[in-house]
C-alpha positions in Angstrom: -0.2 -0.3 0.0 1.6 3.3 -0.8 1.1 5.9 1.9 1.1 9.9 1.5 3.1 12.6 3.7 3.4 11.8 7.5 2.5 14.7 9.5 3.9 14.9 12.9 1.5 17.3 14.9 1.2 18.6 18.3 1.5 21.9 20.0 4.7 23.5 20.7 7.5 21.6 22.6 6.1 18.2 21.7 9.4 17.4 19.5 7.4 17.7 16.1 10.7 19.1 14.4 13.1 16.4 16.1 11.1 13.4 15.8 10.0 14.9 12.2 13.8 14.9 11.1 14.7 11.6 12.6 12.1 10.0 10.8 12.5 11.8 7.3 16.0 10.5 7.7 14.9 7.1 8.8 12.7 6.8 5.8 14.6 8.7 3.2 12.2 11.3 2.6 12.2 15.0 2.5 11.3 16.9 5.4 9.8 20.0 6.1 9.2 21.7 9.6 6.4 24.3 8.6 7.6 26.8 11.3 10.3 27.6 8.1 7.5 28.8 6.1 5.4 31.3 8.7 5.9 35.0 7.7 8.2 37.2 9.6 4.9 39.3 10.4 3.5 35.6 12.2 6.9 35.1 13.7 7.0 38.8 15.2 3.3 38.0 16.4 4.1 34.8 18.4 7.5 36.5 19.4 5.5 39.1 21.0 3.2 36.5 23.2 0.0 37.3 20.4 -1.5 34.3 19.5 -2.3 33.8 15.5 -5.7 34.2 14.3 -7.1 31.6 11.7 -6.5 34.7 9.2 -3.3 34.7 10.2 -2.8 30.8 9.2 -4.3 30.6 6.4 -1.5 31.7 3.5 0.7 29.6 5.8 -1.4 26.5 5.6 -2.0 27.2 1.6 1.8 27.1 1.4 2.1 24.0 3.6 -0.6 22.4 1.0 1.2 22.9 -2.1 4.3 21.7 -0.8 2.0 18.5 -0.3 0.8 18.4 -3.3 4.5 18.9 -5.1 5.4 15.8 -3.0 2.5 14.1 -4.2 2.7 15.0 -8.1 6.3 13.9 -7.6 5.3 10.7 -6.2 8.1 11.4 -3.2 5.8 11.6 0.1 7.7 13.7 2.9 7.7 14.1 6.5 5.9 17.2 7.5 6.3 18.9 11.0 3.4 20.9 11.8 1.2 22.0 14.8 -1.9 21.5 12.8 -3.6 21.9 15.9 -7.4 22.1 14.7 -9.2 19.7 12.3 -10.0 22.8 9.7 -5.9 23.3 9.4 -5.7 19.5 8.7 -8.3 19.2 6.3 -6.9 22.3 4.6 -3.4 20.3 4.5 -5.4 17.0 2.9 -6.4 19.5 -0.1 -2.6 19.0 -0.9 -2.6 15.4 -0.1 -5.6 13.4 0.8 -3.4 10.3 1.7 -1.8 12.5 4.8 -0.9 10.2 7.6 -1.1 11.7 11.3 1.0 10.9 14.2 -0.1 13.4 17.2 2.3 13.8 19.8 0.9 14.4 23.2 2.2 15.2 26.6 1.0 16.9 29.8 1.3 20.8 30.0 4.0 20.8 32.7 6.5 19.0 30.4 5.5 20.8 27.4 6.4 24.1 29.1 9.4 22.8 30.4 10.7 21.9 26.7 9.7 25.2 25.6 11.6 27.3 28.0 14.5 25.3 27.7 14.9 26.2 23.8 16.9 28.9 22.7 16.4 30.8 19.6 12.6 29.6 19.2 10.2 32.6 18.6 7.5 30.7 20.5 7.2 31.8 24.2 6.0 29.4 26.4 3.4 31.9 27.6 1.3 31.0 24.4 1.3 27.3 25.1 -2.1 27.8 27.4 -3.5 29.2 24.1 -2.2 26.2 21.8 -3.6 23.8 24.4 -7.2 25.6 24.2 -6.9 25.7 20.4 -5.9 21.9 20.2 -8.8 19.6 18.5 -7.7 16.1 18.8 -7.8 14.1 15.7 -11.1 12.2 15.2 -11.7 8.7 14.6 -11.7 9.3 10.6 -8.7 10.8 10.5 -6.7 7.8 11.5 -4.1 9.4 13.4 -1.7 7.4 16.1 -1.5 9.4 19.3 2.2 8.9 20.8 3.3 10.0 24.3 6.1 12.6 24.1 7.4 10.9 27.4 9.9 8.6 25.5 12.9 8.8 23.7 12.3 10.2 20.0 13.8 7.0 18.7 10.9 5.3 20.4 8.3 7.4 18.9 9.9 7.2 15.7 9.8 3.5 16.0 5.9 3.6 16.9 5.3 6.0 13.7 7.1 3.6 11.5 5.4 0.5 12.5 1.6 2.0 12.0 2.2 4.8 8.9 5.5 3.5 7.1 5.6 -0.5 7.6 
């Protein structure tokens, strides 16, 4: 069976970029960290502690969906690290790849806050974590996502994702 791109989703601090890079390397797939596609205005807004609106995210999501469509057209599924907090955002991404596979990284808010606080050089401040948790819409059963706890080493998380989505 051919699988689409694998979306590593979750709130900030869940390890999307770390897991996504390791997964892409293991599978020999291209990797995209969706944070790299945020506009300078969006990054500045978040750095100032202001949550993004759906309108702020719309062009960003279209850009990511375009990348997914390019991967699909090339017959080269990738690995995407993207918060994709709401069902509507994931639906927008599926416009680019209807076969998108989802790995939802989850953990308790204390661990997430510790991870965000420990990061250096990232535009996302810890004070926005609660806004992300409030916006989070857990993938529904029809999205065929797997949920993986972040309370384990990234290699184990990748093992779980490979077993389900790339095996």
